[in-house]
Structures are given as C-alpha cells and as structure tokens.
N, C-alpha and C positions, 0 to 999 in steps of 0.2 A: 503493499500500501504504499503511496507516496503522498505523504503528511507535507510536502512544499507547499501543494497546490490548496490544499485545506488553509493555511496559512496566506497564502498570496491576496485571494479577492477579503476574505474577511478582516484580517490583518490591515489592510489600506482602509477598508471603511472603518476600523478601529481606528486608527489615527486620522482618517478625515474628520471622524465625527468629535474629535477631540481627545480620547480617552488615553490616549497615550501620554498626556499632560500628568496622569497620576502616576507614572514612571513606575509601575507596579506589575510585573511579570507574571505574577498570580492571576491577579484579575484577568488580565491579558489573554492568558494560556485557558484560563478557566469559560470567558466569555465568546472566544473564537471554537473553543471544543465543544462548548455545549450547543452554540449554535448549528455547527457541523456534526455532530452526532449528539442530539437530545436525551439524552440517557438520566441514569438516576446519577446522585454522587459517588456511587461507588461503579457503579458502569463507569465512573470517566477516571476514576483513579484507576479501573482496569487497561479500560482504552490507553490513557497517558505511558502507564506500564509499559503496556504492549510493544503499541508505534509509536512510541515519541521518545524513549528511555527517561520520563519524565516521574518519581521516585516518589509520591504523595499519598499520602493514606488519607483516609476519610476522616479522621479526627483533625488533623491539619487544615483542611478546608473547612470543617466544621467552627475552628477557631479562625480560621484568616474571615470567614463570612460573619460571625461574629461581631470580631476587628470594624471589617467594613461597615457594618451596621452602623457602630456606636461610632466610627470616625470619620466615614468619608461618606457615607449617603448622600447629603445635601451637594457636595461636590460632582458628584455624580448626575445626581438629580440636575445639577444645573446644565451640567456639560450636556448631557442626554437633552433636553429640554432646549 
C-alpha cells in the first residue's frame, strides 16, 4: 500500500486550511488517516503501526485528545471556521 498518496492530497488540504499552524504531528497524522480510513481509534493505531510504522497505542491517543480538548479546541475551531 502506498501511503505517500494518502498524505499528498489530504496533507495539502490540511496545510491550506491552516491546521499546520498548530505544528502538531499527532494532530496531523490522526486527521489525515482518520479521514482516509475512518475507523475506530484502535483500528487507526493498528493501521498506523502496520502501514506507516507509527507506533502509538490507544492510551496515547486518548491522552492526546484530552489535551487537545482542553488546550487547543478554540484554536482548531477558529482555523476551521
């Protein structure tokens, strides 16, 4: 499976929207791969491990999402708008 293609178009859109201002690799990877392959967080971690050699466990994603909710939610909403 060629993941470069998965990142090309969504990665450009991610940058064009302005999400790259966050300078947050986890946010970028989760956004791109959850759009390209909309699965559960568990399936996303399995996919990333298998095809992108990114080894995150579900706990890391849940902790990250808690941080995102508490610290970056408003900025993400502003960029999205």
